[in-house]
C-alpha positions in Angstrom: 15.6 -23.7 80.0 16.3 -20.2 81.1 13.2 -18.9 79.4 11.1 -21.6 81.0 12.5 -20.8 84.5 11.9 -17.1 83.9 8.3 -17.8 82.9 7.7 -20.1 85.9 9.2 -17.5 88.2 7.4 -14.4 87.0 4.4 -15.4 85.0 0.8 -15.1 86.0 -0.5 -18.3 87.6 -4.0 -19.6 87.3 -5.2 -22.9 88.9 -6.8 -25.6 86.7 -7.7 -27.7 89.7 -6.2 -30.3 92.1 -4.3 -33.2 90.8 -5.7 -36.5 92.0 -3.9 -39.1 94.1 -1.6 -36.7 95.8 -0.8 -36.9 99.5 -0.4 -33.1 99.6 -2.4 -30.4 98.0 -1.0 -30.3 94.4 -2.5 -28.1 91.7 -2.2 -28.2 87.9 -1.7 -24.5 87.0 -1.2 -22.5 83.8 1.6 -20.0 83.9 1.3 -17.2 81.4 3.7 -14.4 80.5 2.4 -11.1 81.9 0.5 -9.0 79.3 0.8 -11.4 76.4 -1.9 -14.0 77.1 -4.4 -12.9 74.6 -2.0 -12.3 71.7 -0.2 -15.6 72.3 -3.4 -17.6 72.5 -4.7 -16.2 69.3 -1.7 -17.5 67.4 -1.4 -20.9 69.0 -2.3 -24.1 67.0 -5.5 -25.8 68.0 -5.0 -28.1 71.0 -1.7 -26.5 72.1 -0.4 -23.8 74.4 1.1 -20.7 73.0 4.9 -20.2 73.5 4.3 -17.8 76.3 2.3 -20.3 78.4 3.2 -23.5 80.1 1.4 -26.0 82.4 3.0 -26.5 85.7 2.6 -28.4 89.0 2.2 -26.1 92.0 2.7 -27.5 95.5 1.9 -24.8 98.1 3.7 -24.9 101.4 0.5 -24.5 103.4 -0.9 -27.6 101.6 1.8 -29.9 102.8 0.7 -32.7 105.1 2.6 -32.7 108.4 5.3 -35.4 108.7 6.9 -36.4 112.0 10.4 -36.8 110.4 10.4 -33.7 108.1 10.3 -30.1 109.2 6.9 -28.5 108.7 6.7 -26.5 105.5 10.0 -27.8 104.1 8.8 -30.1 101.4 8.7 -27.4 98.7 12.2 -26.3 99.7 13.4 -29.9 99.1 11.8 -29.9 95.7 13.9 -27.0 94.6 17.1 -28.4 96.3 16.7 -31.7 94.4 16.3 -29.8 91.1 19.5 -27.7 91.8 21.5 -30.8 92.7 20.4 -32.7 89.6 21.5 -29.7 87.5 24.8 -29.3 89.3 25.6 -32.9 88.4 24.9 -32.1 84.8 22.1 -34.7 84.6 19.0 -32.5 84.4 16.7 -35.3 85.6 14.1 -33.1 87.1 11.8 -30.7 85.2 12.5 -27.0 85.6 11.5 -26.0 89.2 11.2 -22.7 91.1 10.1 -21.5 94.5 7.6 -18.7 94.3 4.3 -17.3 95.6 1.1 -18.5 94.0 -2.6 -18.5 94.6 -2.1 -20.3 97.9 1.1 -18.7 99.0 4.7 -19.9 98.7 5.3 -23.2 97.0 7.3 -25.1 94.4 6.3 -24.7 90.8 7.5 -27.4 88.4 7.1 -27.6 84.6 4.4 -30.2 83.8 5.8 -33.0 81.6 3.3 -34.4 79.1 3.4 -38.2 79.4 1.4 -41.3 79.1 0.3 -42.1 82.7 0.3 -45.8 81.9 4.0 -45.7 81.2 6.3 -45.7 84.2 9.5 -47.4 85.5 7.9 -50.9 85.8 6.9 -50.7 82.1 10.2 -49.4 80.7 12.8 -50.8 83.0 14.1 -53.2 80.3 14.5 -50.4 77.7 18.3 -50.2 77.0 17.9 -46.7 75.6 17.3 -45.2 79.1 19.6 -47.5 81.1 22.2 -44.8 81.6 19.6 -42.3 82.6 18.2 -44.8 85.1 21.7 -45.3 86.6 22.0 -41.5 87.1 18.6 -41.5 88.8 19.6 -44.3 91.1 22.8 -42.4 92.2 20.7 -39.2 92.6 18.3 -41.0 94.9 21.1 -42.5 96.9 22.9 -39.2 97.6 19.7 -37.2 98.2 18.2 -39.9 100.4 15.0 -40.1 98.5 12.3 -41.7 100.6 9.7 -42.0 97.8 11.0 -43.2 94.5 7.9 -44.9 93.2 7.6 -46.3 89.7 5.1 -43.6 88.9 7.6 -40.9 89.9 9.6 -41.9 86.8 8.1 -40.4 83.6 8.9 -40.7 80.0 8.3 -37.5 78.1 6.6 -37.7 74.7 10.1 -37.5 73.2 11.2 -40.6 75.2 13.3 -38.6 77.7 13.4 -39.8 81.3 12.1 -37.3 83.9 12.0 -37.7 87.7 9.3 -36.0 89.8 8.2 -35.7 93.5 11.2 -34.9 95.6 9.6 -33.4 98.7 10.9 -36.0 101.1 14.6 -36.0 100.3 17.7 -34.9 102.2 16.8 -36.2 105.6 19.6 -36.7 108.0 18.5 -40.2 108.9 18.5 -43.1 106.4 15.2 -42.9 104.6 15.9 -44.4 101.1 12.9 -46.0 99.6 13.1 -46.9 95.9 11.8 -49.5 93.4 14.9 -49.2 91.3 17.4 -51.9 92.6 18.2 -53.2 89.1 21.8 -52.2 89.2 22.6 -53.5 92.7 26.3 -54.5 93.1 27.3 -53.3 89.7 30.3 -51.0 89.4 29.5 -47.3 89.2 30.4 -46.1 85.7 33.4 -43.8 85.5 31.4 -41.0 84.0 29.0 -41.0 87.0 31.9 -41.0 89.5 33.5 -38.1 87.7 30.2 -36.1 87.9 30.0 -36.9 91.6 33.5 -35.8 92.2 32.8 -32.5 90.4 29.7 -32.0 92.6 31.8 -32.7 95.7 34.2 -29.9 94.7 31.2 -27.5 94.3 30.0 -28.4 97.7 33.4 -27.8 99.2 33.2 -24.2 97.9 31.1 -22.4 100.5 30.7 -19.4 98.2 29.5 -21.5 95.2 26.0 -20.6 93.8 24.8 -24.1 94.8 25.9 -23.9 98.4 24.5 -20.4 98.8 21.1 -21.6 97.8 21.2 -24.9 99.6 21.9 -23.1 102.9 18.6 -21.3 102.4 16.7 -24.5 101.7 18.2 -27.2 104.0 19.6 -27.3 107.5 23.3 -27.4 108.2 22.9 -31.0 109.4 21.1 -32.0 106.3 23.8 -30.5 104.1 26.5 -32.3 106.1 24.6 -35.6 105.8 24.3 -35.0 102.0 28.1 -34.6 101.7 28.6 -37.8 103.8 26.3 -39.8 101.5 28.1 -38.5 98.4 31.5 -39.3 99.9 30.3 -42.8 100.9 29.0 -43.7 97.5 32.2 -42.4 95.8 34.3 -44.6 98.2 32.0 -47.6 97.7 32.4 -47.5 94.0 29.3 -49.7 93.1 25.6 -49.6 93.3 24.5 -50.8 96.8 22.0 -53.6 97.3 18.9 -53.2 99.6 19.8 -53.3 103.3 18.6 -56.4 105.2 16.2 -55.7 107.9 15.3 -52.2 106.6 12.3 -51.2 104.5 13.8 -50.4 101.1 10.7 -50.0 98.8 8.0 -47.3 99.0 4.4 -48.2 99.4 2.5 -48.2 97.1 5.3 -49.0 94.7 3.6 -47.3 91.8 
């Protein structure tokens, strides 16, 4: 993980083109360790990247479409904030993500996860092997106020691991939750998840913690306070909530 983050942060980035069906400018890029591209490529097996190269998804700040309810240029910041919170919980749901300059300026750069694009939440929701990971993802979306948990934003890596992507519209002060995952509504929150949430709350209470230091650079004071309130509210509730009546609760399109 550390090596991947270092490569994403410092490697040479070259664009392979725009990714289709994105609402913002989103590029597939190759990130290569400085000075080792030729040697690494020579030793790589056919059809694979050498160990000093990775594919990544680059979302430049200047390519973000304006939104009336999110500050201009803040979506890439929220991508990184979501990644850090997932890690602070110990859940590691989001691929390694950094904030750095690229061919089109500052933006988020996230490790590309190889996956079958025809496999997404709606196709694996009944798989008992990933039920616990899905419960973590539901909690994560609740406390980060994710406005766009589509089925296609839930990936299965080639090893069967669950990954979550696209977190640019999270952490809003106002209620924005939109998700297709309501399968656990009204079920008790597992003790292990509550323990993780309590531990995260302690980290957030420490103004000098590494997480809080970075979150203050990525989110507004109001957004951090709202984040803490949502976390406290879910801990107090003790169960997975159901969709709110009279409020839109599912993103469109759902996939």
